[in-house]
N, C-alpha and C positions, 0 to 999 in steps of 0.2 A: 505548236505555235499558233497564236491567234491570227487569223487572216482578216484583212480589211477588204471587204467586197464593196467597191465604190459604186454608187448608184449610176453614175454616168457611163460606166462600162456596160451595164446591162441594157441601157437605153441606146447605146451607140451602134449604128449600122456602119461597120468599118470594112474597108477594102484592104486586104493585105498587100502591101507593095512587093515588088520583086525582091526576093530574099537577099540577094547578094549586092544590092545597090543602095541600101538605105542606112548603113551603119559604118562607122570607122572602126579600125582594128587597134588603134592607139588613141590616147588623149589628144595627140596632135592632129589626128585625122577624123576626129569626131564630127558627125553630121547632125543637122537639126533633127529633132525628134519628128517622125512623120506626122504631117498635118492630117492625114487620114484618120488618125485616132489611136494609133498604137503600132506595135511591132509584133509580127507573128512568126513563131518558130514551128514549122510543120513537123519536123522530126529532130531529135537530138543528134542524129548522125551527121546532119548538115550544119548544125549550129556551131558558131565560133566559141572559143573559150571565153572571149570577152567581146562585147559589142559596145561601142562608145557613141554617145549622142550629146547634143547640147539642148537645153530647154530654158525658156524664159516664160514665166507666167504672165498672161495678158491682164490679169485681174489687178484692181486697185487696192486690194486688201490681201492679207495672207490667205493662201488657197491650198486645198488638199490635192495632192497628186500622187499616184502610186498604183499598185496592182496586187491582186492575188491571181496568179496565172490560171487560165481556164482549162485545167487538165483534169479530166474525169476518170482517168484510168489509174491514177496514183492517189489513193486517199490519204497517204501519210504526208505531213508537211515537208516541203522540199527545203526549207530554210531560206534565209534571205538571198534574193537573187538580183535585186536592184539596189544600186549604191549611187547616191546623189551627193556631189561635192561642190564647194564654192569654186574650185578650180583644180587643176592638176597638182597634186600634193597638198591641197588645202583640206580644211576640216569638213566633216560631213554635214549636210543640211539637217535642219531640225526634223525629227521623226515624231509621229503621233505616239508611237510606243517603240521602245528600243528593240532592235532586232527584227522589225517588220519592214515591208516594202512600201509603207505609206509615209509620205513626206509632206511637209508644209513648205511651200515656196513663197518667198518674200517678194513683194511687188518690184518689178523692174530688174531683179537680180538674175543674171544668166548663170545657169548651173551646168556642171559637167555630169553626165549620167553614164554609169557603167552597168551593163546587164551581163550576168554570168549564168546562162541557162542551165538549170538542173532538171527541169521538166519541159516538155513541149507545150505550146499553148500561146495565148494572146497576152502580151505584156503592155501595161501602161494605159493611160487615158489622157485625152486632150480635148478641150481645154481643162484647166484645173478648176476645182469647185471652191468658190469663196466660202470661208468659214463664217458662221454667224457671230457677230461681235458680242451680242448679248450673252452668249455662252462662254466665249473664250477670252475676250479682250482683257488684258492685264492679269489674267489668271494663269496663263501659260507663256513660256518663253517664246513660243512660235507665234503668239499674237500679242505683242507688246503694245502699250499705250504710247502713241507718238507724242513726243514732247518737242515743241519748237524752242528756239533760243529765247524767245520772249516769255516762255512759260517756266523757265528754269527756277525762278525764285518763288514759285507758288508753294504754299504750304500743303503737305501731303500727310496722310495718316495711315497707319497700319494697325490692325487689331493684333492682339497677342498671338504669335505663331503664324501670322499671315505673311504671304509673299506676293508682291506685286512686281510686274515686269513693265519696263519702259524702253522705248527706242529713242536714243539720243544721237544726233549728228554733231560731233564735236569738231571745232575748227583746227585743233592742233593736239598733239599728244599731251595728256594731262593726267591729273589724279581726281577722281570723283570724291566729293564730300557730301555729308548729310547734316550740315550744321543747322542749328535752330537757336535763335537768340544769341548768335555768335559763338556757340559752343557745340562740340561734337555730340551726336545723339547716340549714347551707348546702348540704348534699347534696340537699335538696329544691329542685330547680332551677326548678320552675314550679308555681304554684297557680292554678287557674281556678275562680272562684266565679260560679255562675249562679243568679240569683234566679228562682224558679219560681212567684211570685205576680204577678198582674197589676200593671203591664204587662210585667215581666220585664226583665232586663238582665244584663250580664256585666262582671266586673272581673278583672284579672290581678295576680298578685304572685309572690313567691318565699319561700323559707325565711327570707331576710334581712328582707324587707319584705312581709308578707302582704297579701292583698287586703282591701278594705273590703266589707262586706256590709250589706244592709238587713235590718230585722227581718222574721222570718217564715221560710218554707222556702227553703233554699238547697242546691243540689247543688254539691259542691266536689270537684275533682280534684287530687290531689297526685302530682307526677311527680318521680322521683329522677333525678339526673344519670346520664349513660350509663356513667360509669366508677366509680360509688360507690353502695353501698346507703345507706339512710337509716332511722334510728330516731327517732321523734318522738312528741309528744303534741299533739293538737288543742286549742287554747285560744283565749281572747279577749284582746285588749289593752284591758282595761277602763279602765286609768288614762288612756289616750290618747283614749278615746271616751266622755267624760262626756256624758250626754243626759238626756231626761226620764225614762227608765227606769233610769238609772245615775248617781245622785249629781250631778245637774246643777249644783247650787250649790257644789260643791267645786272647780269650775273657775273661771276668771277671767271677770269681766263684760266684755262688749263695751265698748270705750272710745270716748268721743265723738270723732268726726272721724278715727278710725283705721281702716285697712283690716285686717280680721281674716280671713286666708286660711283656706280649708278644702280638703279633698282634692278633686282633680279626678277624680271617679269617679261611678259610678252609686250614689248614697249619700244618706242623710238626716243632716243636721247640726242639732243643737239648741244654741242659745246663749241667754244671758239678758243683759239690759241693765238696770243699776240707774240710775234716773232721778236726775240730779244736782240738778236744780232744776225747779220748776213750769214747764210750757210745752208747746209742740207740737214733735214730733220726726218726722223722716223716716228711714225704714228702707230701706236699699238692698241689693239682691242683685245682684252682678256674677257671673253664672254662665253655664253652657251654655244655649243656646236651649231653651225648654221647662221650665227649672227653675222651681219654684214657691217663692215667698216667702210664708211664713205668719207672722202676728203675733198672739200671744195674751197671756195673763197667767200669771205665776207667783204662786200663792197660798201664803202662809206658813200652816202648820197648827199650829205650836206656838210660842208666844211665848218659850219658854225654850230653843228649839233653832233655831239659825240655819240649820241644814241640813234642817229638816223642811218639806217643800213638796209641792205637787201642781201639775201642769201643767194649765191651764184653757184649753180651746179653745172654750168656750161662746159667746164673742163674737169669733170668729176673723175676721181680715181677710187676704185673699190677693191676690197679683198674680203674673203669669207673665213670665219673661224672654222678650222678643221680639227685635227687632233691637237694642233698647237694654236697659239694666238695668231690673229690676223695682223699683218704689218704692211705699211705703205711708206715708201721712202720718197720724199719730195725734195728736190734740189732747187737751187736758185732763189730761195726765199730771202727777203730783205727785211731789215730791222723795222719794226712798227707795223708790218703787214699782218692782217688778221686772217687766220686759216679756219675754215669751217670743218668741224669734226663731228661725224654722226655715227651712232651705233644703232642699228636696226635689228632688234632681237626677235626671234620667232620661237623661242623656248627659254627655259631657265636652267641654271646650273644646279640649283636645288640643294646646295650643301651648307646653307646657313652662313653665319657671319665669318666662318673660317675661310670661305672661298667666294667672296663677292666679285661680281664683274667690275672691270674698271677700264678707263682710258688712260693712256700714258704717252708722253712725248719725250724723246731723247735726241740728243745732238751728237753727231760723230765727234769723238775726241773728248766728250764730256763723261758719259758713262760707257760709251763704246757700243757699237752695233753688235759686237760679238756676244753681248750678254742677253740679247733678246731672243724670244722664240719666234719662229716663222710659220706662216700658213703654207704648208706644203701638202695639202690634201690631194691635189691633182698634179703637182709639179714634181718631176723627177730630174735630177741633175747628177752628172758624174764628171769629175775633173781628173785628167791623167795625161802625162807626157805633153804638157803644154797645150792640151785641147780641152774644150768644155762641150759636153753633150747635154742638151736640154730637151725634155719632152713635156708638153703642156697642151691642153685643149685650146688655150688662148693663142697659140702660134698661128692657127689657121686664118686669123684676121690680119696677118701681116704684122704681128707684134714685134716690138723692140725688146731685146734681151740686154740688160745692163748688169754689170758687175761692180760692186762697191767694196772698198776696203774698210777697215774698222774706224778710219777717220772720215768715213762717208764720202770718199773721193771716188768718182767713176774711173775705173781702171781698164775697162773693156766694154764694148757694145757691138751688137749686130742686129740686123733686121731680118725676120723670117719671111720666106716667100708665102704668098697667098695660098691657103689650103695646106700648108705644111703641118705635120704632126710632130716633127722633131727638127732640131737645129744643131749643127756642129760649128764651133767657132774657135778661134785662137785665144788662148789665155796664157800670156807670157807674163807671169807675176812671181814674186818671191813667196816663200812658204808663209802661211798664215791663215787667218779666218776671213772669209769674204761672204757677202750677201748677193745672191743672184735674184734679180727682179725681172719678171715678164710683164710688160705693159701692153695689155690687150685693149680692145675698144670698149671702154666703159668699165673695165675691171683690171685688176692686177693680182699677181701672187708672187711670193718670194720664198726662198729657202737659203739656209746657211750652209756653207761648205768649208771644208778645211783642205788647203793645198799643202802638200808635203814636199 
C-alpha cells in the first residue's frame, strides 16, 4: 500500500497526551482530535479496538489531513487504520487515494474520525495542510470550483474526455441541468452529484437527464464524452422539482388511493394532499429501506392568494421504511385542509421501472387500512385474550399507543410510562384486522395485527 508521509508530521514537535483520556470509544463519545498534533499508541496491548474523535479543518480551502503511522519495527503495510466520515453512519470523506489514511477535509465541515490501531505509533497531524489551488482546483472532486448562485448561468466548457468538479449550494432539492441555448447538452456524458452534508450520498446522471440533488452543499462532476467537447450552463430543473422551497402548491395534489411515483434516488421529495372530506387518513411511503416519511401541514398565509403558503413542521409525524412500507395514520383532518407529505430517501430501490418508489394516501372505509403494509422494523405487537402487548423503542418517550379498525376508527389507546420498553393494555374488540400505531416524540411506527 502506498503511504502518504505528510510533511507537517515530520516537522511537528508533539507531546503525546495521556493515553486513556483523549478519545471516545463510540461515535457518541467522540472527543476533539488532540490539539497537540496527534494521537500516540505506545503499544498495541493497551490500544482500544476503536478510538473516536471529531475534527474540523481551520483552513479556508480544501486541506490534506491524515497519517502514515511511525512504526519502524513492522516494514509491511498495516492497511487502512484511519476512517473519516461526515457523521455517524454517513459517507466517508474524500481520500487522496482509495484505501489510504490520507484525507481531504472541506472548509468548516466537522468530521467524525475512527482509528483502529493495527500497529503502534503516532497517528494524525494537526492542523491540516491547504492544497494548492493551481494543482488541484476543478480537477479533483476533493477540490471543486466554488460556484455562487450568481454564477450558475455562466457558460462553461469541457474538452473531450475532460472532467471538471464544482461545488454548488442549492436552496432546495432539485435536478441539475446542463442546458445551452435552451437544449440539453448531450456531449456531457456523465454527471456525478455528491451530497457533502450528513449523511451524504451520490446520484448519477447525464446531459440528457441530470442527477437529482438534496438541498445544501453538493460537489458535482461534469464529464464530456471522449470524442466531443461540451459547452453548457449549470442550472436547475425548477419546474420538475416543486417543493417546500419552490412553489409547492403549483404542483398537483396527491390523489386519494393513487400511487404517485417519485425519483429512485438519494433525494428529498415534498408533496401535498388536499383533504377531500372530514376523517382519518393513512399516508404510505413505498421506498428504499431507511427512507423517512414525514407528515406535516401546509398553512395558507394569504386568503387572496391560493399559492401563498408556508410548510409547517411544528407537529411533525415520522416513520421509516423498514422491511415494509412506512405508514402514518392521521385523524381529525377536515375537508379542504392541506397536508404536507415528504419522502426523505438515503438510498435507492434499484429495481428499475418495475418497482419505483411512491407515495399514497388511503382513507378508512375507502380501500381499507387492512390492505396496506406497515413499517414494523422495530415494533413488536402481540394480541391475545383481550390484551395487547407492545414493544417499541419509542415507548421510552412516554408515547401513546393507539389501535384503529379497518374503518380508521380508534378503538383503544394507552400511554406508556417514561422509560418504558414495553406496554400491556386492554384490547376488547371483535375479530378482525387492526392497525397499532405508536406515536413517539417526532416519529411514529405502526404494525398490522389480526385478532381472532
